[in-house]
Each structure stands twice: as C-alpha cells, then as structure tokens.
C-alpha positions in Angstrom: 12.7 -150.8 -29.7 12.6 -148.1 -27.0 15.3 -147.6 -24.5 14.2 -147.6 -20.9 15.8 -145.1 -18.6 16.0 -145.4 -14.9 15.7 -142.3 -12.7 18.4 -141.5 -10.1 17.3 -141.7 -6.5 18.5 -139.0 -4.1 19.6 -140.0 -0.6 22.1 -139.1 2.1 23.4 -140.0 5.5 24.8 -137.6 8.1 26.6 -137.5 11.4 26.7 -134.6 13.8 29.3 -133.4 16.3 27.8 -130.5 18.2 26.9 -127.8 15.7 28.7 -129.4 12.8 27.1 -131.9 10.4 29.0 -134.1 8.0 26.9 -135.2 5.0 27.5 -138.2 2.8 25.8 -138.6 -0.5 24.1 -142.0 -0.7 22.3 -141.4 -3.9 21.8 -144.2 -6.5 22.4 -143.4 -10.1 19.8 -144.3 -12.7 20.7 -145.0 -16.3 23.4 -142.4 -16.3 25.9 -140.9 -13.8 24.9 -138.3 -11.3 26.6 -135.0 -12.3 25.3 -132.5 -9.8 24.4 -132.1 -6.1 22.5 -129.3 -4.7 22.2 -129.1 -0.9 20.0 -126.8 1.1 21.0 -126.9 4.8 17.7 -125.3 6.1 19.5 -122.2 7.4 19.8 -120.2 4.1 23.1 -122.0 3.3 23.7 -124.2 0.3 26.4 -126.3 -1.3 27.1 -128.1 -4.6 29.7 -130.4 -3.1 29.0 -134.1 -3.2 29.9 -134.7 0.5 29.8 -131.3 2.3 30.4 -130.4 6.0 28.3 -127.6 7.4 28.5 -125.8 10.7 25.3 -124.3 12.0 25.2 -121.0 13.9 22.8 -122.3 16.6 21.2 -125.4 17.9 18.0 -126.7 16.4 16.4 -129.1 14.0 17.0 -128.2 10.3 15.2 -129.5 7.2 18.1 -130.5 4.9 17.4 -131.3 1.2 19.6 -132.8 -1.4 18.7 -132.5 -5.1 20.7 -134.5 -7.6 20.7 -134.5 -11.4 22.1 -137.1 -13.8 23.7 -136.7 -17.3 20.3 -136.9 -18.9 18.9 -134.0 -16.8 16.7 -136.2 -14.6 16.5 -135.1 -11.0 15.4 -136.4 -7.7 15.3 -134.9 -4.2 15.5 -136.2 -0.6 14.8 -134.3 2.6 15.6 -135.2 6.2 15.5 -133.4 9.6 19.0 -132.9 11.1 19.3 -131.9 14.7 22.4 -130.2 16.0 23.3 -129.0 19.6 26.2 -127.2 21.2 28.5 -129.2 23.5 27.5 -129.6 27.1 29.9 -127.9 29.6 31.5 -129.6 32.5 30.1 -129.1 36.1 32.6 -128.0 38.7 32.6 -129.6 42.1 35.0 -130.4 44.9 35.3 -131.8 48.4 37.9 -131.2 51.0 39.4 -132.4 54.2 40.9 -130.2 57.0 43.8 -131.1 59.3 44.5 -127.9 61.3 45.8 -125.4 58.7 46.3 -128.0 55.9 43.4 -128.5 53.6 43.3 -131.4 51.0 41.1 -130.6 48.1 39.6 -133.3 45.9 38.2 -132.5 42.5 34.7 -133.8 42.1 33.9 -132.2 38.8 31.9 -134.0 36.1 32.8 -133.8 32.4 30.2 -132.7 29.9 30.8 -133.6 26.2 34.5 -133.0 26.5 37.2 -134.2 28.9 38.2 -131.8 31.6 41.7 -130.5 30.8 42.2 -127.6 33.3 41.7 -126.8 36.9 42.1 -123.4 38.4 41.8 -123.0 42.2 41.6 -119.8 44.2 42.1 -120.5 47.9 40.5 -117.2 49.0 43.8 -115.7 50.3 45.4 -114.6 47.0 46.9 -118.0 46.5 46.1 -120.2 43.5 46.9 -123.7 42.0 46.4 -125.4 38.7 46.6 -128.9 40.1 43.6 -131.2 39.9 43.8 -132.2 43.6 45.9 -129.7 45.5 46.9 -129.7 49.2 47.2 -126.2 50.6 48.4 -124.9 53.9 46.7 -121.7 55.1 48.8 -119.2 57.0 46.1 -118.5 59.6 42.9 -120.0 60.9 39.7 -118.6 59.4 36.9 -119.1 56.9 38.1 -118.8 53.2 36.0 -118.5 50.1 37.5 -121.2 47.8 36.7 -121.3 44.1 37.4 -124.0 41.5 37.1 -123.3 37.7 37.3 -126.3 35.4 37.8 -126.1 31.6 37.2 -128.9 29.1 38.7 -129.7 25.7 36.0 -127.7 24.0 37.0 -124.5 25.9 33.8 -124.6 28.0 34.1 -124.0 31.7 32.2 -123.9 35.0 33.0 -122.7 38.5 31.9 -123.3 42.0 32.7 -121.4 45.3 32.4 -122.7 48.8 33.5 -121.5 52.3 36.3 -123.6 53.8 37.1 -123.4 57.6 40.8 -123.8 58.2 
C-alpha cells in the first residue's frame, strides 16, 4: 500500500493602515505541518515570520507573495496585490462674526484620516490662540490677515488665511 500525501496550500489575508500592512498566514497544511514561511513584499523586502507586519516607503500597489514549505519539503505559493496609501491630511477652514472690535471665530475644518487635535490661530496682529473657537478683541479697527493651522493625530496639518475686517 502506498501512502498518499497532501500538498500544503499557501494563502494569506491582510489589512492595511496607511503605509503599514499586517499579514496573517491563512495557509492550510497538507499531510505534514508547515515549517517555513517566505514573504516577498514586492518592494525588495522579505520576511520569514509567519505573520509579519511591513511598512512601505511610499504609496502604491505591491505584488506580495508567500511561499510555504512543510516538513516533507513540499512547497506552495500564493500572490496577491496589496494597496497602501498615506493618510489624508485635514483641511483647514473657518468662519467668523464681527461685533465692532470683537471677532468670534468658528472652526470649520474637516478631518482627513485622523481626528483634528490641534488649532493654532494667528490673528494678524502678533496675537495667537490655541483654542478651537476663539473670541478675540482687536485693539484697533482695520483689516487683519488671520491664519488657522490645524493638526491631526497623524501629525499632518493644513492652514488657511483670510482677511478679517474688525
């Protein structure tokens, strides 16, 4: 009687968060246990971990391959396209209301891929604020160039500048 051997079947799943991909081995062993994993991430990087995490240098679609081997030296490979992209930055925006020299600013910024965590206002007269929705009293009437810079939890930022008549 001959012994029938079953080949292993290579497979993986993955998830991405911006430029980082987390790979999970989903291979099925054949007649013997899988003993080695060989990953090619498609960017000249490799790994022999069973469940690696890899961070790419730039956005794009990469052809990722996993090659497995079992105790009997039988191998199988699986390849899939993996797309990664950097996080999207926030978009700064604001509106304001004027009551004589008092200006009430309202943050109208929109988050990108991360929550906005910081606001930096420059009121155009060497005064600043870190509040989200500040109220500022100008010392004199005039047109002031007001800037708002917002920063998100990923460290990305955007700014906007508008002339404000006080």
